[in-house]
C-alpha distance (Angstrom), angle and dihedral (degrees) to the residues before:
residue distance angle dihedral
N1 . . .
L2 3.81 . .
R3 3.79 121.6 .
N4 3.81 122.8 -99.2
N5 3.81 94.1 -105.8
T6 3.82 90.8 56.0
I7 3.80 91.3 47.4
H8 3.82 90.9 51.0
A9 3.81 90.9 48.5
Y10 3.82 91.2 51.8
S11 3.80 90.1 47.3
D12 3.81 91.7 51.7
A13 3.81 90.8 50.6
F14 3.81 91.4 57.6
K15 3.80 95.6 41.4
L16 3.80 88.8 55.7
L17 3.81 91.8 44.8
L18 3.82 90.5 55.0
T19 3.82 89.7 47.0
Y20 3.81 90.2 51.8
C21 3.80 92.8 48.2
E22 3.80 91.9 51.5
E23 3.82 99.6 40.7
E24 3.80 100.3 36.8
R25 3.83 104.6 24.5
G26 3.79 102.0 29.5
I27 3.81 91.0 -124.7
R28 3.79 113.3 138.2
S29 3.78 115.3 -143.4
N30 3.81 93.3 -114.5
N31 3.82 90.0 54.1
L32 3.81 98.0 48.4
K33 3.81 110.7 115.9
I34 3.77 127.0 -158.9
E35 3.81 92.1 -120.9
Q36 3.82 89.0 61.1
I37 3.80 91.7 62.5
D38 3.78 101.4 92.0
N39 3.80 141.8 129.1
E40 3.80 94.2 -78.6
L41 3.83 94.9 51.2
I42 3.79 95.8 44.8
T43 3.82 94.7 44.0
G44 3.80 88.1 52.8
Y45 3.80 89.6 49.3
L46 3.80 92.9 50.7
D47 3.80 92.1 48.2
W48 3.82 89.0 48.6
L49 3.79 89.9 54.6
E50 3.80 90.8 56.4
E51 3.79 101.7 35.5
K52 3.81 103.0 35.7
R53 3.79 102.8 26.4
G54 3.81 97.5 33.7
C55 3.81 95.1 -126.6
K56 3.79 118.9 165.1
P57 3.82 121.9 -118.4
T58 3.83 89.3 -104.7
T59 3.81 90.1 59.1
R60 3.80 90.2 46.0
N61 3.80 89.0 53.8
Q62 3.82 92.0 48.8
R63 3.81 90.7 54.7
L64 3.80 89.8 48.1
I65 3.82 91.2 52.9
A66 3.81 89.4 59.7
L67 3.81 91.8 48.5
H68 3.81 92.8 48.1
S69 3.80 89.8 52.0
F70 3.81 91.8 47.5
C71 3.79 94.8 48.5
S72 3.80 92.5 47.6
Y73 3.79 88.8 54.9
V74 3.82 96.2 45.0
Q75 3.82 91.9 49.4
K76 3.80 88.4 67.7
Q77 3.80 92.7 46.9
S78 3.80 96.6 42.6
P79 3.84 110.7 29.1
E80 3.81 91.9 169.4
N81 3.83 88.2 69.6
M82 3.80 94.5 46.2
L83 3.82 95.8 113.1
G84 3.81 96.2 56.7
L85 3.80 92.9 41.4
Q86 3.81 91.7 49.2
S87 3.80 88.6 54.3
V88 3.83 87.5 60.2
I89 3.80 92.4 47.5
D90 3.82 88.2 52.5
I91 3.82 91.8 60.5
S92 3.80 105.5 110.2
Y93 3.77 126.8 -138.0
K94 3.77 118.6 -102.6
K95 3.78 116.1 -108.7
T96 3.79 114.1 -112.2
G97 3.77 131.5 -167.4
K98 3.78 119.7 -114.9
S99 3.79 112.4 -118.8
V100 3.79 122.0 -140.9
V101 3.80 109.4 -108.3
P102 3.84 109.5 -126.3
Y103 3.78 121.3 -141.0
L104 3.80 139.9 -163.5
T105 3.78 123.1 -116.3
E106 3.79 119.4 -120.4
K107 3.82 91.7 -100.6
Q108 3.81 92.2 47.6
M109 3.80 90.2 50.6
E110 3.81 91.5 49.8
L111 3.80 89.7 50.2
L112 3.81 91.9 49.8
L113 3.81 93.9 49.2
S114 3.81 91.2 48.3
Q115 3.82 94.2 56.6
P116 3.84 98.0 89.1
A117 3.80 101.8 70.9
G118 3.80 93.1 -157.5
H119 3.82 94.4 -137.8
T120 3.83 92.9 123.6
W121 3.79 129.4 43.7
Q122 3.80 92.7 -111.2
S123 3.80 92.1 48.1
Y124 3.80 91.2 48.6
R125 3.79 90.2 48.3
D126 3.80 89.0 53.6
K127 3.81 91.1 50.3
V128 3.81 91.5 52.4
M129 3.80 91.8 43.1
M130 3.81 93.5 52.8
S131 3.80 91.2 46.6
V132 3.82 91.2 51.9
L133 3.82 90.7 48.2
Y134 3.81 91.3 50.8
D135 3.80 95.7 43.0
T136 3.81 98.6 45.6
G137 3.81 101.6 31.8
A138 3.80 87.7 -133.2
R139 3.79 122.4 171.6
V140 3.79 114.2 -115.6
Q141 3.81 92.7 -109.2
E142 3.80 90.2 49.7
L143 3.80 88.3 53.9
C144 3.82 91.2 49.5
D145 3.81 91.5 51.2
L146 3.81 95.4 52.6
R147 3.80 117.0 120.7
I148 3.79 129.3 -164.3
K149 3.81 89.4 -107.6
N150 3.81 90.1 60.0
V151 3.82 91.2 66.9
R152 3.79 120.4 84.8
L153 3.81 113.7 -171.2
E154 3.80 98.0 174.7
S155 3.80 115.6 96.4
P156 2.96 117.7 -49.9
A157 3.82 91.0 38.3
T158 3.81 112.8 -149.6
I159 3.79 142.7 165.2
M160 3.79 121.7 -144.6
L161 3.81 112.9 -139.3
T162 3.80 124.9 -167.3
G163 3.79 113.2 -153.0
K164 3.78 139.7 170.2
G165 3.77 115.4 -22.6
N166 3.82 88.6 21.0
K167 3.80 89.1 -81.6
S168 3.79 112.8 157.9
R169 3.79 128.6 -151.6
Q170 3.78 134.2 179.6
V171 3.80 115.7 -128.9
P172 3.83 121.6 -165.8
I173 3.80 115.0 -132.0
M174 3.78 130.4 -149.3
S175 3.80 122.7 -107.7
G176 3.82 92.3 -107.6
T177 3.80 91.9 56.2
K178 3.79 90.6 44.8
D179 3.83 91.3 53.7
L180 3.81 91.3 49.1
L181 3.80 90.6 50.8
C182 3.81 92.5 47.7
S183 3.80 91.0 54.1
Y184 3.80 91.9 42.2
L185 3.80 94.6 51.5
S186 3.81 92.9 45.6
H187 3.83 88.3 63.8
Y188 3.82 97.2 35.0
K189 3.81 115.6 129.3
Y190 3.78 104.8 -138.7
N191 3.79 122.4 -148.2
P192 3.83 104.3 -117.7
G193 3.80 90.8 -154.6
I194 3.81 93.6 73.0
S195 3.79 134.6 38.9
K196 3.79 116.1 -80.2
G197 3.79 94.5 -114.7
D198 3.80 93.5 50.3
N199 3.80 94.4 57.3
P200 3.83 111.0 114.6
L201 3.79 110.8 -103.3
F202 3.81 90.5 -136.3
A203 3.80 115.0 34.0
N204 3.80 134.2 176.4
Q205 3.81 125.0 -120.6
R206 3.81 91.1 -80.0
G207 3.79 92.4 53.0
F208 3.79 96.3 -107.4
Q209 3.80 128.0 126.9
L210 3.79 113.9 -79.9
S211 3.79 115.6 -111.6
R212 3.80 124.0 -136.7
W213 3.81 87.8 -102.5
G214 3.79 88.9 50.7
V215 3.78 91.1 55.0
């Protein structure tokens, strides 16, 4: 029941592992055996990610998370390989420095929010979208996943966001954002093929949910 982004990240970890095995170890993917997945192989893979592919320690750690999860699962299915798999689970994450989160000044934020003129539907959508992002502090994927039914415009006005682990939370919105949403929804062109509440709050030109790249 993991989210799509997590599934894609796990998939990437294994695609790269198979690439490493073939290019660096001469092991084709159809010849890779479970008993070959051990501390030595995976440590070499992680080092390859950093040294050959230029990945940062945070990316290295993300790939290792997928491998830890995989090995924990396979241990239960294949106890005879428990020793080698446990040696992978014992690989520790690499320490990373915490970066200082930058921020915009009040004037910079006002300038950013004023960029979409709002003269066209798409431009007005962008204005509302940016205001919702700023007001709620939503992640981009949380914004993409919003449906009409997640917006409450009666007092107190709120938006329900669903984040990692499918955990939902209600976030109050300011009166300015509420007014923008009221105007936006009064001109919204609903897709008749799905229920009104299940329409994506922010759609592309074809009426489908915006992707992260679209945002």
